[in-house]
LOBALO-741978 format. One record per residue (C-alpha): residue in three letters; x, y, z. Coordinates in Angstrom, 3 decimals, always signed. Each point is the difference from the previous one (the first is absolute). Example, Ala and Ser with C-alpha at 12.3 -4.5 7.8 and 13.67 -1.06 7.14 Angstrom:
2
+---------+----------+----------+----------+
! residuo !       c1 !       c2 !       c3 !
+---------+----------+----------+----------+
!     ALA !  +12.300 !   -4.500 !   +7.800 !
!     SER !   +1.370 !   +3.440 !   -0.660 !
+---------+----------+----------+----------+
//
This chain:
403
+---------+----------+----------+----------+
! residuo !       c1 !       c2 !       c3 !
+---------+----------+----------+----------+
!     MET !  +14.540 !  -22.702 !  -34.182 !
!     LYS !   +1.009 !   +2.207 !   +2.915 !
!     LEU !   -2.054 !   +2.898 !   -1.450 !
!     PHE !   -3.003 !   -2.251 !   -0.255 !
!     ALA !   +0.311 !   -1.187 !   +3.582 !
!     ILE !   +0.196 !   +3.685 !   +1.207 !
!     THR !   -3.008 !   +1.065 !   -2.035 !
!     PHE !   -1.934 !   -2.995 !   +1.168 !
!     PHE !   +0.798 !   +0.719 !   +3.665 !
!     LEU !   -0.942 !   +3.703 !   -0.430 !
!     SER !   -3.268 !   -1.030 !   -1.602 !
!     ILE !   -0.922 !   -2.374 !   +2.827 !
!     GLN !   +0.853 !   +2.744 !   +2.515 !
!     LEU !   -2.177 !   +2.600 !   -1.856 !
!     PHE !   -2.886 !   -2.454 !   -0.187 !
!     SER !   +0.362 !   -0.875 !   +3.733 !
!     ASN !   +0.052 !   +3.750 !   +0.763 !
!     ILE !   -3.243 !   +0.616 !   -1.830 !
!     LEU !   -1.775 !   -2.984 !   +1.618 !
!     CYS !   +1.257 !   +0.921 !   +3.541 !
!     ARG !   -0.936 !   +3.551 !   -0.421 !
!     GLN !   -3.599 !   -0.998 !   -0.962 !
!     LYS !   -0.247 !   -2.311 !   +3.002 !
!     ILE !   +1.456 !   +2.638 !   +2.350 !
!     GLU !   -2.398 !   +2.638 !   -1.164 !
!     LYS !   -2.901 !   -2.310 !   +1.177 !
!     GLU !   +1.700 !   -0.462 !   +3.449 !
!     LEU !   +0.849 !   +3.637 !   +0.730 !
!     ILE !   -2.354 !   +2.359 !   +1.678 !
!     LEU !   +0.731 !   +3.580 !   +0.951 !
!     LEU !   -1.318 !   +1.102 !   +3.507 !
!     GLU !   -1.890 !   +3.236 !   +0.372 !
!     SER !   +3.284 !   +1.733 !   +0.967 !
!     GLY !   +1.529 !   -1.314 !   -3.235 !
!     TYR !   +2.158 !   -2.533 !   +1.736 !
!     PRO !   +0.350 !   -3.383 !   -1.758 !
!     SER !   -1.403 !   -3.223 !   +1.361 !
!     TRP !   -0.369 !   -3.658 !   -1.285 !
!     VAL !   -3.025 !   -2.311 !   -0.069 !
!     VAL !   +0.581 !   -3.067 !   +2.181 !
!     ASP !   -3.585 !   -1.227 !   +0.015 !
!     LYS !   -3.435 !   +1.362 !   -1.193 !
!     ASN !   -0.360 !   +2.161 !   +3.129 !
!     HIS !   +3.590 !   +0.934 !   +1.024 !
!     LEU !   +2.939 !   +2.030 !   -1.073 !
!     LEU !   +3.588 !   -0.232 !   +0.960 !
!     THR !   +2.408 !   +3.022 !   +0.195 !
!     PHE !   +3.398 !   +0.832 !   +1.534 !
!     ASN !   +0.446 !   +3.250 !   +2.027 !
!     PRO !   +2.202 !   +0.508 !   +2.987 !
!     ASN !   -2.315 !   +2.715 !   +1.311 !
!     ILE !   -3.620 !   -0.294 !   +1.090 !
!     LEU !   -2.558 !   +0.111 !   -2.659 !
!     ASP !   -3.027 !   +2.315 !   +0.367 !
!     ASP !   -3.561 !   -0.126 !   -1.420 !
!     VAL !   +0.263 !   -3.823 !   -0.692 !
!     ASN !   -1.628 !   -2.987 !   +1.673 !
!     ILE !   +2.960 !   -1.927 !   +1.360 !
!     THR !   -0.597 !   -3.701 !   +0.542 !
!     LYS !   +3.570 !   -0.821 !   +1.110 !
!     GLN !   +3.298 !   +1.673 !   +0.236 !
!     GLU !   +3.565 !   -1.308 !   +0.625 !
!     PRO !   +2.289 !   +3.004 !   +0.880 !
!     LEU !   +3.094 !   -2.193 !   -0.057 !
!     LEU !   -0.669 !   -0.474 !   -3.734 !
!     GLY !   -1.865 !   +3.214 !   -0.662 !
!     LEU !   -2.789 !   -1.978 !   -1.598 !
!     TYR !   -3.858 !   +0.832 !   +0.203 !
!     LEU !   -2.948 !   -2.066 !   -0.900 !
!     ILE !   -2.898 !   +2.227 !   -0.986 !
!     ASN !   -3.629 !   -1.014 !   -0.074 !
!     GLN !   -1.932 !   +1.165 !   -3.060 !
!     ASP !   -3.823 !   +0.252 !   +0.283 !
!     ILE !   -0.356 !   -0.217 !   -3.866 !
!     PHE !   +0.383 !   -3.508 !   -1.317 !
!     LEU !   +3.170 !   +0.043 !   -2.204 !
!     LYS !   -1.556 !   -2.284 !   -2.796 !
!     ASN !   +1.784 !   +1.714 !   -2.991 !
!     HIS !   +3.534 !   -0.388 !   +1.569 !
!     GLU !   +2.418 !   -2.846 !   +0.111 !
!     VAL !   +1.409 !   -1.344 !   +3.264 !
!     MET !   +3.719 !   -0.129 !   +0.716 !
!     LYS !   +1.568 !   -3.442 !   -0.190 !
!     PHE !   +3.019 !   -0.999 !   +2.114 !
!     LYS !   +2.589 !   -2.597 !   -0.971 !
!     LYS !   +3.568 !   -0.697 !   +0.862 !
!     ILE !   +2.122 !   +0.501 !   -3.136 !
!     ARG !   +3.535 !   -1.654 !   -0.383 !
!     SER !   +1.470 !   +2.300 !   -2.724 !
!     PRO !   +1.533 !   +3.180 !   +1.476 !
!     TYR !   -1.283 !   +2.180 !   -2.839 !
!     ARG !   -2.845 !   +2.232 !   +0.755 !
!     PHE !   -2.011 !   +3.089 !   -1.270 !
!     ALA !   -1.137 !   +2.840 !   +2.215 !
!     MET !   -3.325 !   +1.219 !   -1.380 !
!     ASP !   -3.183 !   +1.945 !   +0.365 !
!     ASP !   -2.305 !   +1.396 !   -2.752 !
!     GLU !   +2.677 !   +2.633 !   -0.975 !
!     SER !   +3.461 !   -1.450 !   +1.043 !
!     TYR !   +1.883 !   -2.934 !   -1.330 !
!     ILE !   +3.384 !   -0.537 !   +1.366 !
!     PRO !   +1.964 !   -3.304 !   -0.737 !
!     GLY !   +2.488 !   -1.186 !   +2.557 !
!     LYS !   +0.839 !   -2.884 !   +2.274 !
!     ILE !   +0.242 !   -1.087 !   +3.671 !
!     ILE !   +3.243 !   +0.921 !   +1.529 !
!     LYS !   -0.788 !   -1.330 !   +3.415 !
!     PRO !   -3.157 !   -1.967 !   +1.230 !
!     GLN !   -1.869 !   +1.068 !   +3.030 !
!     ILE !   +1.320 !   -1.471 !   +3.180 !
!     GLY !   -2.385 !   +0.616 !   +2.872 !
!     LEU !   -0.915 !   +3.663 !   +0.186 !
!     HIS !   +3.125 !   +1.005 !   -1.987 !
!     PHE !   -1.769 !   +0.709 !   -3.180 !
!     ALA !   +0.971 !   -1.350 !   -3.515 !
!     ASP !   +2.343 !   +2.054 !   -2.350 !
!     PHE !   -0.962 !   +0.884 !   -3.562 !
!     SER !   +2.707 !   +0.826 !   -2.589 !
!     GLU !   -1.665 !   +3.386 !   -0.905 !
!     ASN !   -1.218 !   +2.950 !   +1.887 !
!     ILE !   -3.820 !   -0.119 !   +0.197 !
!     GLU !   -2.961 !   +1.806 !   +1.438 !
!     ASP !   -2.128 !   -1.509 !   +2.678 !
!     ASN !   -3.219 !   -2.070 !   -0.721 !
!     LEU !   +1.342 !   -1.405 !   -3.353 !
!     MET !   -0.807 !   -3.635 !   -0.581 !
!     ILE !   +3.137 !   -2.127 !   -0.187 !
!     ILE !   -0.977 !   -2.790 !   -2.647 !
!     SER !   +1.418 !   -2.764 !   -1.923 !
!     GLY !   +0.031 !   -0.350 !   -3.758 !
!     CYS !   -3.183 !   -2.050 !   +0.465 !
!     CYS !   -1.660 !   +2.909 !   +1.702 !
!     ILE !   +0.048 !   -1.739 !   +3.408 !
!     THR !   +0.288 !   +2.241 !   +3.082 !
!     ALA !   +3.321 !   -0.400 !   +1.659 !
!     GLY !   -0.109 !   +2.954 !   +2.330 !
!     LEU !   -0.818 !   +3.593 !   +0.672 !
!     SER !   +2.329 !   +2.916 !   -0.158 !
!     ILE !   +0.553 !   +2.420 !   +2.960 !
!     GLY !   +2.272 !   +2.488 !   -1.711 !
!     GLY !   +3.664 !   +0.298 !   -0.602 !
!     THR !   +1.162 !   -3.448 !   -1.105 !
!     LYS !   -2.014 !   -1.934 !   +2.683 !
!     PHE !   -3.018 !   -2.217 !   -0.348 !
!     ILE !   -2.098 !   -2.281 !   +2.159 !
!     ASP !   +0.133 !   -3.622 !   -1.108 !
!     SER !   -3.351 !   -1.620 !   -1.135 !
!     ASP !   +0.188 !   -2.498 !   +2.886 !
!     TYR !   -0.393 !   +2.837 !   +2.424 !
!     VAL !   -2.536 !   +1.816 !   -1.990 !
!     LYS !   -1.998 !   -3.199 !   -0.271 !
!     HIS !   +0.160 !   -0.822 !   +3.704 !
!     PHE !   -1.136 !   +3.534 !   +0.863 !
!     VAL !   -2.967 !   -0.311 !   -2.373 !
!     GLU !   -1.063 !   -3.520 !   +0.827 !
!     SER !   +0.900 !   -0.555 !   +3.654 !
!     LYS !   -2.384 !   +0.504 !   +2.777 !
!     ASN !   +2.933 !   +0.852 !   +2.398 !
!     ARG !   +0.003 !   +3.743 !   +0.748 !
!     TYR !   +3.790 !   +0.018 !   +0.834 !
!     LEU !   +3.195 !   -1.548 !   -1.014 !
!     SER !   +1.661 !   -2.131 !   +2.685 !
!     ASP !   +3.270 !   +0.020 !   +1.900 !
!     ILE !   +2.177 !   -2.466 !   +1.945 !
!     GLY !   +2.119 !   +2.639 !   +1.710 !
!     ALA !   +3.208 !   -0.192 !   -2.058 !
!     ARG !   +1.522 !   +1.412 !   -3.189 !
!     PHE !   +1.849 !   -2.430 !   -2.263 !
!     LYS !   +2.766 !   -0.139 !   -2.564 !
!     SER !   +1.256 !   -2.617 !   -2.399 !
!     ILE !   +3.613 !   -1.010 !   -0.444 !
!     ASP !   +0.802 !   -2.900 !   -2.420 !
!     ASP !   -3.683 !   -0.981 !   +0.158 !
!     ARG !   +0.130 !   -0.326 !   +3.719 !
!     ILE !   -2.588 !   +2.071 !   +1.977 !
!     LEU !   +1.457 !   +1.760 !   +3.080 !
!     VAL !   -1.488 !   +2.301 !   +2.529 !
!     ASP !   +1.185 !   +3.543 !   -0.701 !
!     SER !   -1.638 !   +1.840 !   +2.811 !
!     VAL !   -2.485 !   -0.817 !   +2.778 !
!     ASN !   -2.966 !   +2.068 !   +1.364 !
!     PRO !   +0.128 !   -0.050 !   +3.863 !
!     PHE !   -3.594 !   +1.324 !   +0.036 !
!     PHE !   -1.603 !   -3.212 !   -1.129 !
!     THR !   -1.911 !   -2.863 !   +1.721 !
!     ASP !   +2.224 !   -2.904 !   +1.063 !
!     ASN !   +2.640 !   +0.802 !   -2.634 !
!     PRO !   +2.340 !   -2.998 !   -0.251 !
!     PHE !   +2.529 !   +1.466 !   -2.517 !
!     LEU !   +3.430 !   +1.410 !   +0.430 !
!     GLU !   +2.211 !   +1.673 !   -2.585 !
!     ASP !   +1.778 !   -2.366 !   -2.387 !
!     ASP !   -2.279 !   -3.038 !   +0.769 !
!     GLU !   -0.212 !   -2.110 !   -3.119 !
!     LEU !   -3.499 !   -1.284 !   -0.871 !
!     LEU !   +0.166 !   -3.669 !   -1.057 !
!     TYR !   -3.544 !   -1.440 !   +0.088 !
!     MET !   -3.515 !   +1.658 !   +0.288 !
!     ASP !   -2.871 !   -2.278 !   +1.212 !
!     GLY !   +2.158 !   -3.042 !   -0.829 !
!     GLU !   +0.874 !   +1.024 !   -3.563 !
!     PRO !   +3.269 !   +1.542 !   -1.267 !
!     VAL !   -0.294 !   +3.725 !   +0.000 !
!     PRO !   -0.547 !   +1.336 !   -3.574 !
!     LYS !   +2.084 !   +2.759 !   -1.596 !
!     LEU !   -0.385 !   +3.449 !   +1.552 !
!     GLU !   -2.337 !   +1.319 !   -2.674 !
!     GLU !   -2.572 !   -2.726 !   +0.577 !
!     PHE !   +0.652 !   -0.248 !   +3.769 !
!     LEU !   -0.947 !   +3.632 !   +0.510 !
!     LYS !   -3.217 !   -0.390 !   -1.944 !
!     ILE !   -1.018 !   -2.940 !   +2.274 !
!     ILE !   +0.640 !   +2.094 !   +3.066 !
!     LEU !   -1.558 !   +3.279 !   -1.173 !
!     PHE !   -3.093 !   -1.799 !   -1.499 !
!     SER !   -0.547 !   -2.068 !   +3.131 !
!     PRO !   -3.143 !   +0.810 !   +2.128 !
!     LYS !   +0.575 !   +1.550 !   +3.423 !
!     ASP !   +0.598 !   -2.508 !   +2.854 !
!     ARG !   +1.315 !   -2.682 !   -2.076 !
!     ASN !   +2.507 !   -2.173 !   +1.895 !
!     ILE !   +3.070 !   -0.909 !   -2.009 !
!     SER !   +2.755 !   -2.470 !   +1.157 !
!     PHE !   +3.666 !   +0.485 !   -1.098 !
!     GLU !   +3.175 !   -1.938 !   +0.337 !
!     ILE !   +2.788 !   +2.524 !   +0.096 !
!     LEU !   +3.877 !   -0.209 !   +0.281 !
!     ARG !   +1.503 !   +2.370 !   +2.664 !
!     LYS !   +3.764 !   -0.052 !   +0.473 !
!     ASN !   +0.139 !   -3.662 !   -1.106 !
!     GLN !   -2.861 !   -1.062 !   +2.195 !
!     LEU !   -3.297 !   -1.221 !   -1.422 !
!     LEU !   -3.150 !   +1.372 !   +1.728 !
!     ASP !   -3.737 !   -0.477 !   -0.404 !
!     VAL !   -1.957 !   +3.219 !   +0.339 !
!     ASN !   -3.525 !   +1.124 !   -0.443 !
!     VAL !   -1.522 !   +3.482 !   -0.903 !
!     THR !   -3.442 !   +1.323 !   -0.303 !
!     THR !   -0.667 !   +2.469 !   -2.913 !
!     ASN !   -1.124 !   +3.543 !   +0.832 !
!     ILE !   -0.923 !   +3.105 !   -1.788 !
!     LEU !   +2.735 !   +1.685 !   -2.088 !
!     GLN !   -0.019 !   +3.706 !   +0.655 !
!     GLY !   +3.048 !   +1.299 !   -1.818 !
!     GLY !   +2.091 !   -0.282 !   -3.166 !
!     GLY !   -0.795 !   +0.402 !   -3.751 !
!     MET !   -1.526 !   +3.520 !   -0.308 !
!     LEU !   +0.406 !   +0.581 !   +3.696 !
!     SER !   +2.872 !   +0.123 !   +2.489 !
!     ASP !   +1.549 !   -3.081 !   +1.463 !
!     THR !   +1.803 !   +0.842 !   +3.165 !
!     PHE !   -1.794 !   -2.374 !   +2.537 !
!     LEU !   -1.366 !   +3.142 !   +1.783 !
!     GLU !   -3.092 !   -0.427 !   -2.199 !
!     ASN !   -1.007 !   -2.670 !   +2.599 !
!     ILE !   +0.285 !   +2.805 !   +2.646 !
!     GLY !   -2.257 !   +2.204 !   -2.044 !
!     VAL !   +2.340 !   +2.372 !   -1.866 !
!     TRP !   +0.794 !   +0.148 !   -3.737 !
!     PHE !   +2.562 !   +1.897 !   -1.954 !
!     ASP !   +0.876 !   +1.180 !   -3.483 !
!     GLU !   +3.202 !   -0.786 !   -1.906 !
!     ASP !   +1.811 !   +2.786 !   +1.857 !
!     ILE !   -1.312 !   -1.287 !   +3.444 !
!     PHE !   -2.565 !   +2.966 !   +0.467 !
!     VAL !   -2.996 !   -1.148 !   +1.939 !
!     THR !   -3.046 !   -0.621 !   -2.396 !
!     ASN !   -2.522 !   -1.648 !   +2.300 !
!     ILE !   -0.448 !   -0.750 !   +3.806 !
!     HIS !   -2.512 !   -2.429 !   +1.314 !
!     LYS !   -2.172 !   +1.793 !   +2.591 !
!     GLY !   +0.782 !   -2.880 !   +2.460 !
!     SER !   +3.724 !   +0.294 !   -0.522 !
!     PRO !   +2.211 !   +1.200 !   +3.011 !
!     PHE !   +1.536 !   +2.401 !   -2.446 !
!     ALA !   -3.359 !   +1.745 !   -0.539 !
!     LYS !   -0.613 !   +0.096 !   +3.763 !
!     LYS !   +3.436 !   +1.807 !   +0.327 !
!     GLY !   -0.822 !   +2.700 !   -2.538 !
!     LEU !   +1.640 !   -1.288 !   -3.163 !
!     LYS !   -1.740 !   +1.234 !   -3.188 !
!     ASN !   +0.475 !   -0.271 !   -3.782 !
!     ARG !   +2.875 !   +1.733 !   -1.573 !
!     TYR !   +2.450 !   -0.666 !   +2.932 !
!     ARG !   +3.197 !   -1.584 !   -1.231 !
!     LEU !   +1.658 !   -2.877 !   +2.066 !
!     LEU !   +3.626 !   +0.982 !   +0.855 !
!     THR !   +1.231 !   -2.504 !   +2.531 !
!     ILE !   -1.015 !   -3.125 !   +2.136 !
!     ASN !   +2.152 !   -0.418 !   +3.092 !
!     ASP !   +2.470 !   +2.462 !   -1.396 !
!     GLU !   +0.365 !   -2.004 !   -3.291 !
!     ALA !   -0.662 !   +2.122 !   -3.146 !
!     PHE !   -1.908 !   -1.318 !   -3.098 !
!     GLU !   -0.270 !   +0.980 !   -3.659 !
!     ASN !   -2.630 !   -2.273 !   -1.229 !
!     ALA !   -2.579 !   -2.788 !   +0.916 !
!     SER !   +2.314 !   -2.991 !   -0.565 !
!     GLU !   +2.503 !   +1.380 !   +2.601 !
!     ILE !   -2.829 !   +0.247 !   +2.608 !
!     ARG !   -1.110 !   -3.462 !   -0.885 !
!     LYS !   +3.399 !   -1.425 !   +0.555 !
!     PHE !   +0.360 !   +1.808 !   +3.307 !
!     PHE !   -3.063 !   -1.552 !   +1.448 !
!     SER !   +0.829 !   -3.454 !   -1.476 !
!     LYS !   +3.181 !   +0.118 !   +2.119 !
!     GLN !   -2.092 !   +0.489 !   +3.147 !
!     LYS !   -1.936 !   -3.241 !   -0.544 !
!     GLU !   +1.889 !   -2.174 !   +2.537 !
!     LYS !   +0.291 !   +2.645 !   +2.684 !
!     MET !   -2.194 !   +3.092 !   +0.115 !
!     PRO !   +1.334 !   +3.031 !   +1.785 !
!     ASP !   -2.060 !   +1.272 !   +2.991 !
!     LYS !   -0.926 !   +3.198 !   -1.986 !
!     PHE !   +0.349 !   +1.775 !   -3.326 !
!     THR !   +0.602 !   +3.780 !   -0.346 !
!     PHE !   -1.298 !   +1.290 !   -3.318 !
!     ILE !   +1.024 !   +3.613 !   -1.210 !
!     PHE !   -2.175 !   +1.460 !   -2.739 !
!     LYS !   +0.354 !   +3.504 !   -1.765 !
!     LEU !   -2.455 !   +2.318 !   -1.607 !
!     LYS !   +1.492 !   +3.179 !   -1.444 !
!     ASN !   +2.093 !   +1.493 !   +2.905 !
!     SER !   -1.680 !   -1.970 !   +2.812 !
!     LYS !   +0.824 !   -3.439 !   +1.385 !
!     LEU !   -2.224 !   -2.466 !   +1.775 !
!     SER !   +1.411 !   -2.698 !   +2.383 !
!     ILE !   -2.158 !   -2.995 !   +0.748 !
!     GLU !   +1.067 !   -2.637 !   +2.440 !
!     LEU !   -1.785 !   -3.302 !   -0.147 !
!     LYS !   +0.487 !   -2.963 !   +2.339 !
!     SER !   +0.183 !   -3.703 !   -1.164 !
!     ASN !   -2.797 !   -2.049 !   +1.520 !
!     LYS !   +2.051 !   -2.981 !   +1.048 !
!     LYS !   -3.004 !   -2.325 !   +0.140 !
!     PHE !   +0.060 !   +0.118 !   -3.859 !
!     PHE !   +3.640 !   -0.678 !   -0.408 !
!     LYS !   +1.852 !   -3.220 !   +0.946 !
!     ASN !   +3.469 !   -1.106 !   -1.069 !
!     VAL !   +0.153 !   -2.750 !   -2.699 !
!     LYS !   +1.311 !   -3.434 !   +1.114 !
!     ASN !   +2.115 !   -1.988 !   -2.324 !
!     SER !   -1.424 !   -3.456 !   +0.571 !
!     ASN !   -1.910 !   -2.388 !   -2.140 !
!     ASN !   -3.876 !   +0.092 !   -0.008 !
!     THR !   -0.006 !   +3.015 !   +2.368 !
!     HIS !   -2.812 !   +2.417 !   +0.170 !
!     PHE !   +1.516 !   +3.371 !   -0.951 !
!     GLY !   -0.717 !   +3.532 !   +0.870 !
!     GLY !   -3.012 !   +1.412 !   +1.726 !
!     PHE !   -0.973 !   +3.028 !   -2.116 !
!     ASP !   -3.446 !   +1.242 !   -0.672 !
!     ASN !   -1.602 !   +0.940 !   -3.318 !
!     MET !   +0.871 !   +1.557 !   -3.317 !
!     GLY !   +2.665 !   +0.187 !   -2.823 !
!     PHE !   +1.600 !   -0.599 !   -3.489 !
!     SER !   +1.238 !   +1.947 !   -3.011 !
!     SER !   +1.800 !   +0.186 !   -3.253 !
!     LEU !   +2.061 !   -3.077 !   -0.710 !
!     SER !   +2.866 !   -0.323 !   -2.412 !
!     THR !   +3.077 !   -1.604 !   -1.379 !
!     GLY !   +3.096 !   +1.547 !   +1.572 !
!     SER !   -0.157 !   +2.153 !   +3.020 !
!     ASN !   -2.500 !   +2.520 !   +1.321 !
!     ILE !   -2.525 !   +1.284 !   -2.588 !
!     GLY !   -2.852 !   +1.876 !   +1.489 !
!     THR !   -2.062 !   +2.191 !   -2.218 !
!     GLY !   +2.695 !   -0.282 !   -2.739 !
!     SER !   +1.797 !   +2.857 !   -1.590 !
!     PHE !   -1.557 !   +0.980 !   -3.145 !
!     THR !   -1.580 !   +2.994 !   -1.736 !
!     PHE !   -3.681 !   +0.009 !   -0.836 !
!     GLY !   -1.388 !   +1.788 !   -3.012 !
!     GLY !   -3.371 !   +0.338 !   -1.523 !
!     ASN !   -3.549 !   +0.857 !   +1.015 !
!     TRP !   +0.438 !   +0.710 !   +3.677 !
!     ASN !   +2.002 !   +2.396 !   +2.071 !
!     ALA !   +0.917 !   -1.511 !   +3.422 !
!     ASP !   +0.322 !   +2.327 !   +2.954 !
!     PHE !   +1.664 !   -2.209 !   +2.564 !
!     LYS !   +0.035 !   +2.729 !   +2.685 !
!     ASN !   -3.703 !   +0.849 !   -0.189 !
!     GLU !   -0.805 !   +0.813 !   +3.694 !
!     THR !   -3.842 !   -0.641 !   +0.003 !
!     ASP !   -0.827 !   -2.703 !   -2.612 !
!     ASN !   +0.703 !   -3.330 !   +1.657 !
!     SER !   -2.932 !   -1.845 !   -1.612 !
!     SER !   +2.369 !   -2.262 !   -1.878 !
!     TYR !   +0.891 !   -1.417 !   +3.447 !
!     ASP !   -3.596 !   -0.463 !   +1.217 !
!     ILE !   -0.034 !   -3.760 !   -0.247 !
!     TYR !   +3.164 !   -0.113 !   +2.306 !
!     ASN !   -1.188 !   +2.672 !   +2.427 !
!     SER !   -2.943 !   -2.094 !   +0.917 !
!     ILE !   +2.155 !   -2.958 !   +1.153 !
!     PRO !   +0.462 !   -0.186 !   +3.786 !
!     LEU !   +3.700 !   +0.523 !   +1.077 !
!     ALA !   +1.755 !   -2.132 !   +2.597 !
!     GLU !   +2.031 !   +1.989 !   +2.622 !
!     TYR !   +3.413 !   -1.134 !   -0.877 !
!     LEU !   +1.269 !   +3.533 !   +0.843 !
!     SER !   -1.849 !   +2.419 !   +2.392 !
!     TYR !   +0.807 !   +3.292 !   +1.721 !
+---------+----------+----------+----------+
//
């Protein structure tokens, strides 16, 4: 009886493999460069790549997810369209026209902290269920982007993901503020605030809560009831553009116009940033801020979160390139920074424009720590190619810091 059950299961798996492979072959198209892409409608293809794609007609890109929507002039009538659906079973297959890797979900995607697959996989493999339903898209290593995020990118008219100026963590199903972006318009949050209600409804679990925030349109007003040091407070926040996290850095300095790689080397500088005006260029590594040293993005984010209630008059940044050092002193523009008052129904803050990032269970997760593998070769310290940041370089910067 046991042998029969095993044989039956293997037969079903083999049959599913054949059907799914036939379906995937109709969804997969190789770009002129040989890079894989997937049909999402009769005129558009989807692909993942953390670098800029050349020689394609890009309809939309999301650098935080590394996703591109590519317009095709040729009507894709002989191809099938990807179908997205939430699947409860943790068991999945990573597939393209040549690969077939069975496995399961180890961790779901939480905000921009990508989902974990049980096996090491290349990028741009379709993560599917036994019923050949798309559950995600692999990005290399053991990571993949959940289908809800892929679907939102493909179908939404919003050009950006959204932010409410804080990073969150979940402890015993309670949602707490982990760190706070001081460079954010009217930011009402402080570290360790507990979120109780959102727009009059109980705050959902972290996984769903972050989708609501990230997928919200810019300038959406959201009301919260929070618990702060045993005191109930009603606060409001307006969503703005998320500029860091996921595939990009998340230090809060992104809202001042500078981005970093995982080793905090500069990878992009907004031309309107005070850093650019003081001579900072790509490939410099950040050493210290106000004499405090840093090893990674999460340490920088925590440092700025601690400044939320009372900003110092100035910041001194020390950068290094090979054997030379660059010191940049920037002043805090006090008109943007006001102390938070702990009283009911109080209007908080007084900041001006920008901010959000990767969100996660536990403490600070920025770009995540994982090894990519597959079709692309990232060069995080490229000094000239900043085109992946173009959509952020066009956003006006508020002068939180100036020289």
